N, C-alpha and C positions, 0 to 999 in steps of 0.2 A: 822407210825409216829416215829420220832426219838426224844430222849430227848434233852434238851437244852445243856447238858454237852457233847454230842457227837460231837459238833463242836469245841471242845477244847482238846488239848493234856495236859498231865501232865508234868510240868517242875519243876526243883529244883534250888534254888538260890545257890550262891557260899559259903555263910556263915553258912548255916544250912541244915538240911534235910527236911525243910518245903516244901510241895508240892504246886504248883501254877498252875492255869489254863492259858494256852497259846492258843490264837486263832489258830485253825488248819491251816488257810492260812499262818500265820506267821511261825508256827512250821514246815511247809513243805518247807520253804525257808532257806537260810543261816542265821547264827547268825549275829547280836545280836538278841535275843528273849526277849520279854517283856510280862510279865503276865498281865492278866486283871486288877490286882490291881496296875500295874505300876512298879512292881519289876523286875529288870533284872534277867534272869535265865541263868544258865550255861549249863544245860543239859535238853533236851526234850526227854521223853521216855514214851510211853504208853498213855492211854486215861485218861482224867480228871475224867470220871465216873468210872474208873477202880481202881485196887488195888494200883497203883502208884500215883493216884490223891486223890479223895475223900475217897478211901479205905485205904489210908496210915495212919500212926500214927500221922502225923502233917500236915493236910491240912490247907492252909491259910484261916483264917476266912473271910477276905475281898473277896477273890476269891470265896469262898463258897457262900457268899451273892450275889455276882454279877453273878455267873454262877452255878445255882443249877443243880443238876443231873436230 
């Protein structure tokens, strides 16, 4: 069994270092990427459940609520 967060990649918006959860099927395609909370992200790298997502210093509170690990 996989966690809910495994279906999401970690993304970052252009204005901050805040990490956002991006659905994996969107992250695997070309930009633009949009996080679960609706924020456009500029970079997608790593797993939401990993150090660049929930393990980062600034995970998005709304993404955290919508996509728990």
